Steps between C-alpha positions, in 0.01 A plus 500: 500500500124527553399830662133417536260218425124549460256211469183545296266214579204641309385802304321617817833592661675644195416860596655450844807344336530799262472745794769312691723493192471877444557572869813284507665631182488861614636742241595236242329557165629245247394137540605205283238225527629147434292187480364238268203564275194488726689577821284806562724787395226700327246426774737622770590811299126572469474482879800732541345750259173485691684573826665799329154633413500419129137506386556403136472140385839339553576241233810324379679714240599194299455670164547863602815406699433780752178634650484826690256549786444791735544449875275675749776754569506596129830337409531242223535128562661299221424133439725313258465159340828430322417142400497586129807727505786314335803730536633768733505736199127445451441590867714811462308599185183554700689695766485254787786668684307827510222316684736310731678816614187719520452458874155354433381152584609251232366146522684283247387153397759282322792736586788263426597663171518853641671424830820678389291816445327500838601742775731356766223519759245306292329234708481139381164342581457126455154344479444128532204265529497184710314177424189628683486820293627723781728778387810633667670829430866535590673836489873485448 
């Protein structure tokens, strides 16, 4: 069941989409981002971080697996890219559950492998691109 759908027709309205997203999700803190390569997961996470007041450069943590940023309110924001993680044990080895249950924002790209480890209230976010290059975000 789709709880919310947000259309992103261009990069000019991505900040507004990120604001709407954060307003709608309320107190939720763990987000599993699903979508094909190039769907815009990292770009949207950058916009979310910007709306949270992160001033550091937000980049995909492809090789680091997790990047930590500081929100304007002083709390950490964690950005994961689990594309290269091959086993649940490998994810546990770097302490992913500690992050997921920290109460801090966790934005997780390629979450499929760690879904059994996510909190029950984790939010599934699906990004897709249509033939015109417009992106849609569905929160389930």
